[in-house]
PAZAPA-4460 file (N, C-alpha, C; in steps of 0.05 Angstrom, whole numbers, plus 32768, in hexadecimal, padded with zeros to 4 digits):
% residues 149
    n_x    n_y    n_z   ca_x   ca_y   ca_z    c_x    c_y    c_z   seq   type   mol
   8131   79E7   8599   812B   79DD   857D   810C   79DB   857B     1      X     A
   80FF   79D0   8590   80E2   79CB   8590   80D5   79E7   858F     2      X     A
   80DB   79FB   859D   80D0   7A15   859D   80D1   7A21   8581     3      X     A
   80E8   7A1E   8575   80EE   7A29   855A   80DB   7A1E   8546     4      X     A
   80D6   7A03   8546   80C3   79F4   8536   80A5   7A00   8539     5      X     A
   809D   7A03   8553   8083   7A0B   855C   8080   7A27   854D     6      X     A
   8093   7A38   8552   8091   7A55   8548   808F   7A53   8528     7      X     A
   809D   7A43   851B   809C   7A43   84FE   8080   7A39   84F7     8      X     A
   8076   7A25   8504   805B   7A1A   84FA   8046   7A30   8500     9      X     A
   8048   7A3D   8517   8035   7A55   851D   8038   7A6C   8509    10      X     A
   8050   7A71   84FF   8052   7A86   84EA   8049   7A7D   84D0    11      X     A
   804C   7A64   84C9   8041   7A59   84B0   8021   7A58   84B2    12      X     A
   8014   7A52   84CA   7FFA   7A52   84CD   7FED   7A6E   84C7    13      X     A
   7FFC   7A83   84D4   7FF5   7A9F   84D3   7FF5   7AA7   84B3    14      X     A
   800C   7AA0   84A7   800E   7AA7   8489   7FF9   7A9A   847A    15      X     A
   7FF0   7A83   8480   7FDC   7A74   8473   7FBF   7A84   8477    16      X     A
   7FBB   7A8A   848E   7FA4   7A99   8496   7F9F   7AB4   8488    17      X     A
   7FB6   7AC1   8487   7FB4   7ADD   847A   7FB3   7ADA   845C    18      X     A
   7FBF   7AC5   8451   7FBB   7AC0   8434   7F9F   7AB8   842D    19      X     A
   7F93   7AA7   843F   7F78   7AA1   843A   7F64   7AB7   843C    20      X     A
   7F6A   7AC7   844E   7F5A   7ADF   8454   7F5B   7AF3   843B    21      X     A
   7F72   7AF6   842E   7F75   7B08   8418   7F66   7AF9   8402    22      X     A
   7F64   7ADF   83FD   7F57   7AD5   83E8   7F39   7AD8   83ED    23      X     A
   7F2F   7AD6   8405   7F12   7ADD   840C   7F0C   7AF9   8403    24      X     A
   7F1F   7B0B   8409   7F18   7B26   8406   7F18   7B2D   83E5    25      X     A
   7F29   7B1F   83D8   7F2A   7B23   83BC   7F13   7B19   83AE    26      X     A
   7F08   7B00   83B9   7EF1   7AF6   83AC   7ED9   7B06   83B2    27      X     A
   7ED6   7B12   83C9   7EC0   7B24   83D3   7EC0   7B3C   83BF    28      X     A
   7ED7   7B47   83BA   7EDA   7B5F   83AA   7ECE   7B57   838C    29      X     A
   7ED6   7B41   8382   7ECE   7B36   8367   7EAF   7B36   8367    30      X     A
   7EA3   7B29   837D   7E87   7B25   8381   7E7B   7B44   8380    31      X     A
   7E84   7B55   838E   7E77   7B71   838E   7E79   7B7C   8372    32      X     A
   7E90   7B78   8364   7E91   7B82   8349   7E7E   7B77   8336    33      X     A
   7E79   7B5B   833A   7E67   7B4D   8329   7E4B   7B58   8331    34      X     A
   7E44   7B5B   8347   7E29   7B66   834F   7E25   7B80   8345    35      X     A
   7E39   7B92   8347   7E33   7BAD   833A   7E30   7BAC   8319    36      X     A
   7E3F   7B9B   830E   7E3A   7B96   82F0   7E20   7B8B   82E9    37      X     A
   7E17   7B7B   82F9   7DFC   7B6F   82F5   7DE8   7B83   82F7    38      X     A
   7DEA   7B94   830C   7DD6   7BAB   830F   7DD7   7BBD   82F9    39      X     A
   7DF0   7BC3   82EE   7DF2   7BD6   82D7   7DE7   7BC8   82BE    40      X     A
   7DEA   7BAE   82B9   7DE1   7BA0   82A2   7DC3   7B9F   82A3    41      X     A
   7DB7   7B9B   82B9   7D9A   7B99   82BC   7D8D   7BB5   82B8    42      X     A
   7D9C   7BCA   82C3   7D92   7BE6   82BD   7D93   7BEC   82A1    43      X     A
   7DAA   7BE4   8292   7DAB   7BED   8277   7D96   7BDC   8267    44      X     A
   7D90   7BC3   826D   7D7B   7BB5   8260   7D62   7BBF   8265    45      X     A
   7D5D   7BCA   827D   7D43   7BD6   8282   7D41   7BEF   8273    46      X     A
   7D53   7BFF   8272   7D52   7C1A   8265   7D4F   7C17   8249    47      X     A
   7D5A   7C02   823D   7D5A   7BFA   8220   7D3C   7BF4   821B    48      X     A
   7D30   7BE3   8229   7D15   7BDC   8227   7D02   7BF2   822A    49      X     A
   7D07   7C03   823D   7CF7   7C19   8244   7CF6   7C2B   822D    50      X     A
   7D0D   7C34   8221   7D0F   7C46   820B   7D01   7C3A   81F3    51      X     A
   7D03   7C20   81ED   7CF6   7C16   81D5   7CD8   7C14   81D8    52      X     A
   7CD0   7C13   81EF   7CB2   7C11   81F3   7CA6   7C2B   81FA    53      X     A
   7CB3   7C3E   81FD   7CAA   7C59   8207   7C95   7C65   81F3    54      X     A
   7C7E   7C70   81FC   7C6C   7C7F   81EC   7C75   7C9C   81E9    55      X     A
   7C68   7CAA   81D8   7C6E   7CC6   81D4   7C66   7CD6   81ED    56      X     A
   7C4F   7CD1   81FC   7C48   7CE0   8212   7C56   7CD6   822B    57      X     A
   7C5D   7CBF   822C   7C6B   7CB3   8245   7C83   7CA7   8240    58      X     A
   7C9A   7CB7   823F   7CB4   7CAE   823A   7CC0   7C98   824D    59      X     A
   7CB6   7C97   8263   7CC2   7C83   8277   7CBC   7C66   826E    60      X     A
   7CA7   7C62   825F   7C9D   7C46   8254   7C91   7C36   826E    61      X     A
   7C8B   7C41   8285   7C80   7C32   8298   7C62   7C36   829B    62      X     A
   7C57   7C20   829F   7C38   7C21   829E   7C31   7C26   82BE    63      X     A
   7C1F   7C36   82C3   7C16   7C3D   82DE   7C0D   7C21   82EB    64      X     A
   7C15   7C20   8306   7C0B   7C0A   8316   7C1E   7C05   832D    65      X     A
   7C1A   7BEE   8339   7C2C   7BE6   834F   7C39   7BCC   8347    66      X     A
   7C53   7BCB   8348   7C5F   7BB1   8341   7C72   7BA7   8355    67      X     A
   7C75   7B8E   8359   7C86   7B82   836C   7C9C   7B73   835F    68      X     A
   7CB6   7B79   8369   7CCE   7B6D   8360   7CDE   7B62   8375    69      X     A
   7CEB   7B4E   836E   7CFF   7B40   8384   7D1A   7B39   8379    70      X     A
   7D2E   7B37   8389   7D49   7B31   8382   7D57   7B27   839A    71      X     A
   7D6E   7B1D   8395   7D7F   7B11   83AB   7D8F   7B26   83B5    72      X     A
   7D8C   7B2D   83D2   7D9D   7B3F   83DF   7DB5   7B31   83EF    73      X     A
   7DBD   7B3D   8403   7DD3   7B34   8415   7DCB   7B1B   8423    74      X     A
   7DB3   7B1A   8431   7DAA   7B04   8441   7D92   7AF5   8438    75      X     A
   7D8C   7AFA   841E   7D74   7AEA   8412   7D65   7AFE   8401    76      X     A
   7D4C   7AF6   83FC   7D3B   7B05   83E7   7D33   7B20   83F2    77      X     A
   7D34   7B35   83E0   7D2A   7B4D   83E5   7D12   7B53   83D3    78      X     A
   7CFD   7B5D   83DF   7CE5   7B61   83CF   7CDB   7B7C   83D2    79      X     A
   7CD6   7B8A   83BC   7CCF   7BA7   83BA   7CB5   7BA9   83AC    80      X     A
   7CA6   7BBE   83B5   7C8C   7BC6   83A4   7C91   7BE0   8399    81      X     A
   7C91   7BE2   837F   7C95   7BFE   8371   7C7A   7C06   8366    82      X     A
   7C76   7C1F   836C   7C5D   7C2E   8362   7C65   7C40   834B    83      X     A
   7C56   7C3C   8335   7C5B   7C4E   831D   7C41   7C5F   8318    84      X     A
   7C46   7C78   831B   7C30   7C8D   8315   7C38   7CA0   82FE    85      X     A
   7C28   7CA4   82EC   7C2C   7CB5   82D5   7C47   7CAE   82C7    86      X     A
   7C4A   7C94   82C7   7C63   7C8A   82B8   7C7E   7C8D   82C7    87      X     A
   7C7D   7C95   82DF   7C97   7C9A   82ED   7C94   7C88   8307    88      X     A
   7CAD   7C83   8311   7CB0   7C76   832B   7CA7   7C89   8343    89      X     A
   7C91   7C84   834F   7C85   7C94   8363   7C8D   7C8D   837F    90      X     A
   7C8E   7C71   8384   7C93   7C67   83A1   7C9E   7C4B   839C    91      X     A
   7CB0   7C47   83B2   7CBB   7C2B   83B5   7CB9   7C25   83D1    92      X     A
   7CAD   7C0E   83D9   7CAA   7C03   83F2   7CB6   7BE8   83F3    93      X     A
   7CC4   7BE3   840B   7CD0   7BC7   840F   7CB8   7BB5   8419    94      X     A
   7CB7   7B9F   840A   7CA2   7B8C   8415   7CAF   7B78   8427    95      X     A
   7CC5   7B6F   8422   7CD4   7B5E   8432   7CF1   7B5D   842E    96      X     A
   7D02   7B58   8444   7D1E   7B57   8440   7D28   7B4A   845C    97      X     A
   7D1A   7B34   8463   7D1F   7B28   847C   7D3A   7B20   8484    98      X     A
   7D48   7B17   846E   7D63   7B0B   8474   7D7B   7B20   8472    99      X     A
   7D73   7B3A   846E   7D88   7B4F   846B   7D94   7B54   8486   100      X     A
   7DAE   7B59   8485   7DBA   7B63   849E   7DB3   7B81   84A4   101      X     A
   7DA9   7B87   84BA   7D9F   7BA1   84C0   7DB2   7BB8   84B7   102      X     A
   7DCC   7BB5   84BF   7DE0   7BCB   84BA   7DE3   7BCF   849B   103      X     A
   7DE6   7BBA   848A   7DE6   7BBC   846F   7DCD   7BC7   8463   104      X     A
   7DB7   7BBC   846D   7D9D   7BC3   8460   7D98   7BE1   8466   105      X     A
   7D9E   7BEB   847E   7D9B   7C08   8484   7DAB   7C1A   8470   106      X     A
   7DC3   7C10   8468   7DD4   7C20   8455   7DC7   7C1F   8439   107      X     A
   7DBE   7C06   8432   7DB5   7C02   8417   7D9B   7C10   8411   108      X     A
   7D8A   7C12   8426   7D6F   7C1E   8424   7D71   7C3B   8417   109      X     A
   7D8A   7C47   841C   7D8A   7C63   8413   7D87   7C65   83F3   110      X     A
   7D89   7C4F   83E3   7D86   7C4E   83C7   7D6A   7C52   83BF   111      X     A
   7D57   7C4A   83D1   7D3A   7C4D   83C7   7D33   7C69   83C0   112      X     A
   7D3A   7C7D   83D0   7D31   7C97   83C7   7D43   7CA1   83AE   113      X     A
   7D59   7C97   83AC   7D6B   7C9C   8394   7D5D   7C90   837A   114      X     A
   7D53   7C7A   837C   7D46   7C6C   8366   7D2E   7C7E   835C   115      X     A
   7D1E   7C86   8372   7D07   7C97   836A   7D10   7CB1   835E   116      X     A
   7D23   7CBE   8369   7D2E   7CD7   8360   7D38   7CD7   8345   117      X     A
   7D48   7CC2   8340   7D55   7CBF   8328   7D48   7CB0   8311   118      X     A
   7D30   7CA4   8319   7D1F   7C96   8308   7D2E   7C7F   82F9   119      X     A
   7D41   7C72   8307   7D50   7C5E   82FB   7D5C   7C4C   8313   120      X     A
   7D63   7C32   8309   7D72   7C21   831C   7D90   7C1F   8314   121      X     A
   7D96   7C32   8301   7DB3   7C36   82FA   7DC0   7C46   8308   122      X     A
   7DC5   7C3F   8323   7DD3   7C4F   8336   7DE7   7C3C   8346   123      X     A
   7DFB   7C49   8350   7E0F   7C38   8360   7E06   7C2B   8377   124      X     A
   7E11   7C15   837F   7E0A   7C07   8395   7E17   7C16   83AE   125      X     A
   7E0E   7C14   83C8   7E1A   7C20   83DE   7E32   7C0F   83E7   126      X     A
   7E49   7C1B   83E8   7E61   7C10   83F2   7E5F   7C02   840D   127      X     A
   7E66   7BEC   8411   7E63   7BDF   842C   7E4B   7BCD   842F   128      X     A
   7E34   7BD3   841C   7E1D   7BC6   841C   7E15   7BBD   83FF   129      X     A
   7E29   7BB5   83EF   7E26   7BAF   83D3   7E10   7B9A   83CD   130      X     A
   7E0F   7B84   83DE   7DFC   7B6E   83D7   7DDF   7B78   83DE   131      X     A
   7DDC   7B86   83F6   7DC2   7B90   83FC   7DB9   7BA4   83E7   132      X     A
   7DCB   7BB7   83DE   7DC6   7BCB   83C8   7DBD   7BBE   83B0   133      X     A
   7DCD   7BA9   83A8   7DC5   7B9A   8390   7DA9   7B8E   8392   134      X     A
   7DA3   7B83   83AA   7D88   7B78   83AE   7D72   7B8E   83A8   135      X     A
   7D77   7BA4   83B4   7D63   7BB9   83AF   7D62   7BC3   8391   136      X     A
   7D79   7BC7   8387   7D7A   7BCF   836B   7D6C   7BBA   8356   137      X     A
   7D75   7BA1   835A   7D6A   7B8D   834B   7D4B   7B88   834E   138      X     A
   7D43   7B89   8367   7D26   7B86   836C   7D16   7BA0   8360   139      X     A
   7D21   7BB4   8362   7D13   7BCC   8355   7D14   7BC8   8336   140      X     A
   7D2A   7BBF   8329   7D2A   7BBA   8310   7D16   7BA4   8305   141      X     A
   7D14   7B90   8316   7D02   7B7B   8310   7CE4   7B87   830F   142      X     A
   7CDC   7B98   8321   7CC2   7BA3   8322   7CBF   7BB6   830B   143      X     A
   7CD5   7BC5   8304   7CD1   7BD9   82EC   7CD0   7BCA   82D4   144      X     A
   7CDC   7BB1   82D2   7CD9   7BA2   82BA   7CBE   7B96   82B4   145      X     A
   7CAE   7B94   82CA   7C91   7B8C   82C8   7C81   7BA5   82C0   146      X     A
   7C8C   7BBC   82C7   7C7A   7BD5   82C0   7C80   7BDF   82A5   147      X     A
   7C90   7BD4   8295   7C99   7BDD   827B   7C80   7BD9   826A   148      X     A
   7C77   7BEE   8259   7C61   7BEA   8248   7C68   7BD8   8231   149      X     A
***
């Protein structure tokens, strides 16, 4: 009888652990969805400001210069420097991202050339590195907000 009770208790503990793990996964999924929606909202706000302030000869609406933006990433603050030349995003350099996990950061850094290529921060985050990706996109959007004419 004692062995039976021990087994029942062990099974109940395992069920509790699995249930708790499912709750954590569901919460993380929701956090990732929120992060993606925040990036999209900021990008839409940025593009709306950009279009309303664009001049006839420079449709991007960005004033040439070097701008620094920061945002929260996976492990802390992400700081980027964005260079605007002839009204377009010419270069993006990472100033700091000390708290980022190397594996996530390496995956997320692939967004930088895409931002330059597509001239927008309205791009999807990297699956598996959502928070680091969000940090990059939001930091770039922060810098671009400063560059708006």
